[in-house]
C-alpha positions as CSV (number, residue, x, y, z in Angstrom):
1,M,23.2,-36.7,30.6
2,N,24.5,-35.0,27.5
3,L,28.3,-35.2,27.0
4,A,28.5,-31.4,26.5
5,V,27.5,-31.0,30.2
6,W,31.0,-32.3,31.1
7,V,32.8,-29.2,29.9
8,D,30.0,-26.8,31.0
9,R,30.1,-28.1,34.6
10,R,33.9,-28.1,34.6
11,A,33.9,-24.5,33.3
12,D,31.6,-23.6,36.1
13,L,33.6,-25.3,38.8
14,A,37.1,-24.5,37.6
15,P,37.0,-22.0,34.7
16,D,40.7,-21.2,34.7
17,K,41.9,-24.8,34.9
18,V,43.8,-25.8,31.8
19,A,41.8,-28.4,29.9
20,I,44.1,-28.8,26.9
21,R,47.7,-27.8,26.4
22,F,48.5,-27.8,22.7
23,D,51.4,-26.4,20.6
24,G,52.5,-24.0,23.4
25,S,49.0,-22.6,24.0
26,D,46.5,-23.4,26.8
27,M,42.8,-23.9,26.4
28,T,41.0,-23.6,29.8
29,Y,37.8,-25.4,30.6
30,A,36.0,-22.0,30.2
31,D,37.6,-21.7,26.7
32,L,36.7,-25.2,25.7
33,A,33.1,-24.7,26.9
34,V,32.8,-21.5,24.9
35,E,34.3,-23.1,21.8
36,A,32.1,-26.1,22.0
37,A,28.9,-24.0,22.5
38,R,29.7,-21.7,19.6
39,L,30.6,-24.6,17.4
40,A,27.2,-26.2,18.3
41,S,25.6,-23.1,17.0
42,V,27.7,-23.2,13.9
43,L,26.6,-26.8,13.2
44,H,22.9,-26.3,14.1
45,D,22.2,-22.8,12.8
46,G,24.9,-22.2,10.2
47,L,25.3,-25.6,8.6
48,G,21.9,-27.1,9.2
49,V,23.2,-30.1,11.1
50,G,20.4,-31.7,13.2
51,R,19.9,-34.6,15.6
52,G,21.2,-37.8,14.2
53,D,23.1,-36.1,11.4
54,R,26.8,-37.0,10.9
55,V,29.8,-34.6,11.0
56,A,33.2,-35.9,9.8
57,Y,36.6,-34.6,10.8
58,L,39.9,-35.2,9.0
59,G,43.1,-33.9,10.6
60,Y,45.8,-34.5,13.1
61,N,45.0,-34.3,16.9
62,S,43.8,-30.8,17.8
63,P,41.6,-29.0,20.3
64,Q,39.1,-28.3,17.5
65,M,38.5,-32.0,17.0
66,I,37.7,-32.3,20.7
67,A,35.4,-29.2,20.7
68,L,33.6,-30.6,17.6
69,L,32.8,-33.9,19.5
70,F,31.3,-32.0,22.4
71,A,29.5,-29.6,20.0
72,A,28.0,-32.5,18.0
73,A,26.9,-34.2,21.2
74,R,25.2,-31.0,22.4
75,I,22.8,-31.2,19.4
76,G,22.6,-34.9,19.1
77,A,24.8,-35.1,16.0
78,I,27.4,-37.8,15.5
79,L,31.1,-37.2,15.0
80,I,33.0,-39.4,12.5
81,P,36.8,-39.1,13.1
82,L,38.6,-39.9,9.8
83,N,41.9,-41.7,9.7
84,W,44.4,-39.3,8.1
85,R,46.6,-42.2,7.0
86,L,44.0,-43.6,4.7
87,A,44.1,-43.1,0.9
88,P,41.4,-41.0,-0.9
89,P,39.4,-44.1,-2.1
90,E,39.2,-45.3,1.5
91,H,38.0,-41.9,2.7
92,E,35.5,-41.9,-0.1
93,F,34.1,-45.2,1.0
94,V,33.5,-43.8,4.6
95,L,31.9,-40.6,3.3
96,R,29.6,-42.4,1.0
97,D,28.7,-44.9,3.7
98,A,28.0,-42.4,6.4
99,T,26.9,-39.4,4.3
100,P,27.9,-36.6,6.7
101,S,26.1,-33.3,6.5
102,A,29.4,-31.5,7.2
103,L,33.1,-32.2,6.7
104,F,35.8,-30.5,8.7
105,V,39.3,-30.8,7.2
106,E,42.6,-29.4,8.2
107,S,44.0,-27.3,5.4
108,E,46.9,-29.6,4.6
109,F,44.4,-32.5,3.8
110,V,42.1,-30.4,1.6
111,S,43.8,-31.3,-1.7
112,Q,43.4,-35.0,-1.2
113,T,39.8,-34.5,-0.1
114,E,38.4,-32.2,-2.8
115,A,38.3,-34.9,-5.4
116,I,36.1,-37.2,-3.4
117,A,33.9,-34.6,-1.6
118,G,31.7,-34.5,-4.6
119,G,30.6,-38.0,-3.8
120,V,28.4,-36.5,-1.0
121,P,26.9,-33.4,-2.7
122,S,24.9,-32.2,0.3
123,M,28.0,-32.1,2.5
124,R,29.1,-28.7,3.7
125,K,32.9,-28.3,3.6
126,V,34.8,-26.4,6.4
127,V,38.5,-25.9,6.4
128,V,40.5,-25.7,9.7
129,G,43.6,-23.6,9.3
130,D,44.6,-21.7,6.2
131,A,41.8,-20.4,4.0
132,V,41.0,-22.4,0.9
133,T,38.8,-21.2,-2.0
134,G,35.4,-22.9,-1.9
135,W,35.7,-24.0,1.7
136,L,34.1,-22.3,4.7
137,P,36.8,-21.0,7.2
138,Y,36.4,-22.5,10.6
139,D,37.7,-19.4,12.5
140,D,35.2,-17.1,10.6
141,L,32.3,-19.4,11.5
142,I,33.3,-19.4,15.2
143,A,33.6,-15.7,15.2
144,A,30.3,-15.2,13.5
145,A,28.6,-17.4,16.1
146,G,29.4,-14.8,18.8
147,G,27.5,-15.7,22.0
148,R,24.9,-17.8,20.4
149,T,24.5,-21.3,21.7
150,V,22.1,-24.3,21.6
151,P,20.7,-25.9,24.7
152,A,22.8,-28.9,25.8
153,L,19.8,-30.9,26.9
154,A,18.5,-31.3,23.3
155,A,20.1,-34.7,23.2
156,G,20.8,-37.4,25.7
157,E,22.7,-40.6,26.5
158,R,20.9,-42.8,24.0
159,D,21.9,-40.5,21.1
160,A,24.8,-41.7,19.0
161,A,28.0,-39.7,19.7
162,L,30.6,-41.4,17.5
163,I,30.9,-43.6,14.4
164,C,34.4,-45.1,14.5
165,Y,35.4,-47.1,11.4
166,T,37.4,-50.2,12.0
167,S,40.6,-50.8,10.1
168,G,38.9,-53.2,7.7
169,A,41.5,-56.0,8.2
170,T,38.9,-58.6,7.1
171,G,37.3,-56.6,4.3
172,R,35.5,-53.2,4.0
173,P,35.7,-51.1,7.2
174,K,32.6,-51.1,9.4
175,G,31.5,-48.1,11.4
176,A,31.0,-48.9,15.1
177,I,28.2,-46.7,16.6
178,L,29.0,-45.5,20.1
179,D,26.3,-43.6,21.9
180,Q,26.8,-41.0,24.5
181,A,26.2,-43.5,27.3
182,S,29.0,-45.7,25.8
183,V,31.5,-42.8,26.0
184,F,30.4,-41.9,29.5
185,W,30.6,-45.5,30.9
186,N,34.0,-46.0,29.2
187,A,35.2,-42.8,31.0
188,V,34.0,-44.3,34.3
189,N,35.9,-47.5,33.5
190,S,39.0,-45.5,32.7
191,T,38.7,-43.5,35.9
192,H,38.7,-46.8,37.9
193,M,41.6,-48.2,35.7
194,H,43.9,-45.2,36.2
195,D,42.7,-43.9,39.6
196,M,42.3,-40.7,37.5
197,T,41.6,-37.4,39.2
198,S,41.5,-33.7,38.3
199,A,45.2,-33.5,39.5
200,D,46.4,-35.8,36.7
201,R,48.3,-34.6,33.6
202,I,47.6,-36.8,30.6
203,L,49.8,-37.0,27.6
204,T,48.0,-37.9,24.3
205,T,50.1,-38.8,21.4
206,L,48.0,-41.5,19.8
207,P,45.8,-40.4,16.9
208,M,42.3,-39.6,18.1
209,F,40.7,-41.0,15.0
210,H,41.0,-44.3,17.0
211,V,39.2,-45.0,20.2
212,G,42.6,-45.7,21.8
213,G,43.7,-42.1,21.4
214,L,40.3,-40.6,22.1
215,N,38.7,-42.7,24.7
216,I,41.3,-44.6,26.8
217,Q,42.5,-41.4,28.6
218,T,41.7,-38.2,26.6
219,M,37.9,-38.0,27.0
220,P,38.0,-39.6,30.5
221,A,40.5,-36.9,31.5
222,L,38.1,-34.1,30.5
223,H,35.4,-35.8,32.4
224,A,37.6,-35.9,35.5
225,G,38.7,-32.3,35.1
226,A,42.3,-33.2,34.4
227,T,44.7,-31.5,32.0
228,V,45.4,-33.1,28.6
229,V,48.8,-32.3,27.0
230,L,47.9,-33.0,23.4
231,H,50.4,-33.7,20.6
232,R,49.4,-33.5,16.9
233,K,51.1,-36.8,16.3
234,F,53.7,-39.0,17.9
235,D,57.3,-37.9,18.0
236,V,59.8,-39.7,20.2
237,E,61.8,-36.6,21.3
238,A,58.6,-34.6,21.9
239,T,57.2,-37.4,24.0
240,F,60.3,-37.5,26.2
241,D,60.3,-33.7,26.5
242,A,56.6,-33.6,27.5
243,I,57.0,-36.4,30.2
244,E,59.9,-34.6,31.8
245,R,58.8,-30.9,31.4
246,E,55.0,-31.3,32.0
247,R,55.5,-33.9,34.8
248,I,53.1,-36.3,33.0
249,T,51.3,-38.7,35.3
250,L,49.5,-40.9,32.8
251,T,49.9,-41.7,29.1
252,V,48.9,-44.4,26.6
253,L,51.7,-45.8,24.3
254,V,51.1,-48.7,22.0
255,P,53.9,-51.3,21.5
256,T,55.3,-49.7,18.4
257,Q,55.7,-46.4,20.3
258,L,57.2,-48.0,23.3
259,K,59.7,-49.8,21.2
260,A,60.7,-46.5,19.5
261,M,61.3,-45.0,23.0
262,L,63.2,-48.1,24.3
263,D,65.5,-47.9,21.2
264,H,66.2,-44.2,21.7
265,P,69.4,-43.1,23.5
266,R,67.3,-41.0,26.0
267,W,65.4,-44.0,27.4
268,A,68.0,-45.1,30.0
269,G,68.4,-41.7,31.6
270,A,65.0,-40.1,31.0
271,D,63.2,-38.8,34.1
272,L,60.1,-40.9,34.3
273,S,59.5,-40.3,38.0
274,S,56.2,-38.4,37.5
275,L,54.6,-41.4,35.7
276,R,52.2,-43.4,37.8
277,T,51.5,-45.8,34.9
278,I,51.8,-46.3,31.2
279,S,48.8,-47.9,29.5
280,T,49.2,-50.0,26.4
281,G,47.2,-52.3,24.2
282,S,45.8,-52.5,20.6
283,T,47.8,-55.7,19.9
284,L,49.4,-58.5,21.8
285,V,52.2,-57.2,23.9
286,P,55.4,-59.3,24.2
287,A,56.5,-60.0,27.8
288,S,60.0,-58.8,26.9
289,L,58.6,-55.3,26.1
290,I,56.6,-55.2,29.3
291,N,59.7,-56.3,31.4
292,A,61.9,-53.7,29.7
293,V,59.5,-50.9,30.5
294,Q,58.9,-52.0,34.1
295,A,62.6,-52.3,34.6
296,R,62.5,-48.5,34.8
297,G,60.0,-48.8,37.7
298,V,56.9,-47.7,35.8
299,P,54.0,-50.1,35.8
300,L,52.9,-51.0,32.2
301,I,49.2,-51.8,32.4
302,Q,47.4,-53.4,29.5
303,V,43.9,-52.5,28.2
304,Y,41.8,-55.2,26.6
305,G,39.0,-54.0,24.2
306,S,38.2,-52.9,20.7
307,T,36.5,-50.1,18.8
308,E,33.3,-51.9,19.5
309,T,33.8,-51.7,23.3
310,S,34.8,-48.0,23.4
311,P,37.4,-49.6,24.1
312,I,37.9,-50.4,27.8
313,A,36.5,-53.9,28.5
314,A,39.3,-55.2,30.8
315,F,42.4,-53.8,32.4
316,M,45.4,-54.7,34.5
317,P,45.4,-53.0,37.9
318,A,48.7,-51.2,38.5
319,A,49.2,-53.0,41.7
320,E,49.3,-56.4,39.8
321,A,51.3,-55.2,36.8
322,F,54.7,-56.6,38.0
323,R,53.2,-59.9,39.2
324,K,51.0,-60.7,36.2
325,V,53.1,-59.9,33.2
326,G,51.3,-60.7,30.0
327,S,47.8,-60.6,31.4
328,T,45.2,-57.9,30.4
329,G,43.8,-58.0,33.9
330,K,40.2,-58.4,34.9
331,A,36.9,-57.1,33.6
332,A,36.4,-53.4,33.9
333,V,34.1,-52.2,36.7
334,H,31.1,-51.8,34.4
335,C,31.8,-54.8,32.1
336,D,31.2,-58.5,32.1
337,I,33.5,-60.9,30.3
338,R,32.9,-64.6,29.4
339,I,35.1,-67.2,27.7
340,V,33.0,-69.6,25.6
341,D,33.5,-72.5,23.2
342,D,32.1,-72.8,19.7
343,E,28.7,-73.7,21.0
344,G,28.6,-70.7,23.3
345,R,29.2,-72.6,26.5
346,D,31.4,-71.2,29.2
347,V,34.7,-73.0,29.5
348,P,36.7,-73.8,32.6
349,R,39.6,-71.6,33.8
350,G,42.7,-72.4,31.9
351,T,40.8,-73.3,28.8
352,S,40.9,-71.1,25.7
353,G,37.7,-69.8,24.0
354,E,36.2,-66.8,22.4
355,I,36.0,-63.6,24.5
356,L,32.5,-62.1,24.9
357,V,31.9,-58.7,26.4
358,R,28.8,-57.1,27.9
359,G,28.4,-53.6,29.3
360,P,27.0,-50.1,28.7
361,N,30.2,-49.2,26.9
362,V,29.6,-51.6,24.1
363,M,28.5,-50.3,20.7
364,T,24.9,-50.2,19.6
365,G,25.8,-51.7,16.2
366,Y,27.5,-51.1,12.9
367,W,26.4,-48.3,10.7
368,N,24.4,-49.5,7.7
369,A,25.4,-53.1,8.4
370,P,22.5,-55.0,10.0
371,E,23.9,-58.5,9.2
372,A,27.3,-57.7,10.7
373,T,25.6,-56.2,13.7
374,A,23.5,-59.3,14.2
375,E,26.6,-61.5,14.0
376,A,28.6,-59.4,16.5
377,L,25.9,-58.7,19.0
378,R,24.1,-61.8,20.2
379,D,21.9,-62.3,23.3
380,G,23.3,-59.1,24.8
381,W,27.0,-60.0,24.3
382,F,29.6,-58.6,21.9
383,H,31.4,-61.5,20.2
384,S,35.0,-60.2,19.9
385,G,36.5,-62.8,17.7
386,D,39.4,-62.9,20.1
387,V,40.6,-66.1,21.8
388,G,41.6,-65.9,25.4
389,H,41.5,-67.7,28.8
390,F,41.2,-67.0,32.5
391,D,44.0,-68.2,34.8
392,D,43.2,-69.7,38.2
393,E,42.9,-66.3,39.8
394,G,40.5,-65.0,37.1
395,F,43.0,-62.8,35.2
396,L,42.4,-62.6,31.5
397,Y,45.0,-63.6,28.9
398,V,44.5,-62.9,25.2
399,D,45.8,-65.8,23.2
400,D,45.1,-64.6,19.7
401,R,42.5,-63.5,17.2
402,K,40.1,-66.3,16.5
403,K,40.4,-65.5,12.8
404,D,44.2,-65.6,13.0
405,M,44.2,-69.2,14.4
406,I,45.9,-71.7,12.1
407,I,44.4,-75.2,11.7
408,S,47.2,-77.5,10.5
409,G,46.4,-81.2,10.2
410,G,43.4,-80.7,12.5
411,E,45.5,-79.1,15.2
412,N,45.0,-75.5,16.4
413,I,48.1,-73.2,16.2
414,Y,47.9,-69.8,17.9
415,P,50.3,-67.5,16.1
416,A,50.8,-65.3,19.3
417,E,52.5,-68.2,21.0
418,L,55.1,-68.5,18.2
419,E,55.4,-64.7,18.0
420,G,56.3,-64.5,21.7
421,L,59.1,-66.9,21.1
422,L,60.4,-65.0,18.1
423,A,60.4,-61.8,20.2
424,E,63.2,-63.5,22.3
425,Y,65.3,-64.7,19.4
426,A,68.6,-62.8,18.9
427,G,68.7,-60.9,15.7
428,V,64.9,-60.5,15.3
429,L,63.6,-57.0,15.4
430,E,60.0,-58.0,15.1
431,A,58.1,-60.9,13.8
432,A,54.6,-62.2,13.0
433,V,53.2,-65.6,12.1
434,V,50.4,-66.3,9.7
435,G,48.9,-69.4,8.0
436,R,49.5,-70.3,4.4
437,P,47.3,-72.8,2.5
438,D,48.9,-76.2,2.1
439,D,47.7,-79.2,0.0
440,K,48.7,-81.8,2.7
441,W,48.1,-80.0,6.0
442,G,45.3,-77.6,5.0
443,E,47.4,-74.8,6.5
444,V,51.0,-74.4,7.7
445,A,52.5,-71.7,9.9
446,V,54.9,-69.2,8.2
447,A,57.1,-66.8,10.2
448,C,57.5,-63.3,8.8
449,V,60.7,-61.8,10.3
450,V,62.2,-58.4,10.3
451,P,65.9,-58.8,11.1
452,K,67.8,-56.3,13.3
453,A,70.3,-54.1,11.5
454,G,73.4,-56.1,10.7
455,A,71.9,-59.5,11.7
456,R,72.5,-62.4,9.3
457,L,69.5,-64.7,9.8
458,Q,68.9,-67.9,7.9
459,A,65.5,-69.5,7.5
460,E,66.7,-72.9,8.8
461,D,68.1,-71.3,11.9
462,V,64.8,-69.5,12.7
463,I,62.8,-72.7,12.2
464,G,65.3,-74.7,14.3
465,Y,64.9,-72.3,17.1
466,F,61.4,-73.8,17.9
467,Q,62.9,-77.3,18.4
468,G,62.1,-78.4,22.0
469,R,60.2,-75.2,22.7
470,V,56.8,-76.0,21.3
471,A,55.2,-79.1,19.8
472,R,56.5,-80.0,16.3
473,Y,53.1,-79.4,14.6
474,K,53.4,-75.8,15.7
475,H,56.7,-75.2,14.0
476,P,56.8,-72.7,11.1
477,R,57.4,-74.5,7.8
478,D,58.8,-71.4,6.1
479,V,60.3,-68.0,6.9
480,V,59.8,-64.8,4.9
481,F,62.2,-62.0,5.6
482,L,60.8,-58.4,5.4
483,D,62.0,-54.9,5.8
484,R,59.0,-54.1,8.0
485,L,55.7,-55.5,9.0
486,P,52.5,-53.9,7.7
487,R,50.7,-52.1,10.5
488,N,47.9,-49.5,10.9
489,A,48.1,-46.2,12.7
490,M,47.6,-47.9,16.1
491,G,50.5,-50.3,15.5
492,K,48.1,-53.2,14.9
493,L,49.4,-55.9,12.5
494,Q,47.6,-56.0,9.2
495,K,47.5,-59.8,8.9
496,T,45.4,-59.8,5.8
497,E,48.1,-58.0,4.0
498,L,50.7,-60.2,5.5
499,R,49.0,-63.4,4.3
500,Q,49.0,-62.0,0.8
501,I,52.7,-61.3,1.0
502,V,53.2,-64.9,2.2
503,R,51.1,-66.4,-0.6
504,E,53.0,-64.3,-3.2
505,N,56.3,-65.4,-1.7
506,A,55.3,-69.0,-2.0
507,G,54.4,-68.5,-5.6
508,E,57.8,-67.0,-6.4
509,K,59.5,-70.0,-4.8
510,A,57.4,-72.5,-6.8
């Protein structure tokens, strides 16, 4: 079934139900259906976008972006959500790689886009917001479409719906292709994860250019007929206000957002009684953060997955959240998960290995990257590059990224284990551990530490903290103090950048 049918059917069943609340205005399901249908006509009849063509969007969270996804799906086109935090050369790479037929840009991002738009000469340019010379105005295009529409059954579940570019932490970004079936089955997994119904009120503050903001709750909410309270971007005060005023029942907050809320004076007294759960993920979540949130009585449930899995591959049931702190739960209802060794053999429970995922929510491949696709998708399984293990009850724990593992003197060191200890160390605001080349050991662990305000930390004290807590070969051999850790928009550590900082620091000391 075409994704556009979601809003058409909801508009038929409950036309006056609020689908999206944004900047003080409500868009009902009837409004959303009309906007998406008109926009499909704009794409197909006005801009010449056809089945399999790409349409890019650059801007903050907005109802227009959601309508564009449904409109593209209606005609079998593919939406490419662009990361507004990227620099122009990074946007240029994506546009040249994906060659979209149309580019929709919020007016405040036009100036940084005009210089690179010429790299795709056939691309039609549409501005959302204030008029800009040389750009087609979004509002005028919608108005001109009138009542024209395009049949929603022109495309189906095997048509690609999204190309979501990864952060490129290991090199050039890759565009994961998610077809309409992937988005649908991910929504089903989300419904099971959250016990989501049309009565829910979902708060979306994560950027929707990532699958975390778009697909963990936002798209599933529209499939369920719930109401999405949509924020342009994350703001601590606005998040507290929305939870209390809108009586939010479900939201997704990544660890950096949660920490910002925990550090805010409103945290202790905020009315969180409407929240059934808070979902989190995108990076390894310290137990101390989970405990601090759950001390307010709200289950913090982890999602395991990636851009390539839409992203819900495993999740923690709310009923187990307090008992299984640190676990990412069990495989989603429509997913299979295996833990394998380097030869692809399943390992026993309690033994770490690479996490493999299979399910209808998994990507079909990477755009224009057949070799990377063949490496990631083998024998029907997505090879995640993550290291994890099952406990004796079958709950999944993510140990680390396979590529982040440090091999020192022939011994494996998982940075996440050391990072968990540093999270408990007084005076440490945040910390990460990476490997640094070493003539004797091959690699050694180096701790990158951001001290709390006013804390006076010494490298020898930080290194000494590990004494008696982990095996000596795991101890960091050096400490680099930083003002902040490099992260992407989802709060995920950019360890490639961190390794470069560590190498440069070693050179300065030499």
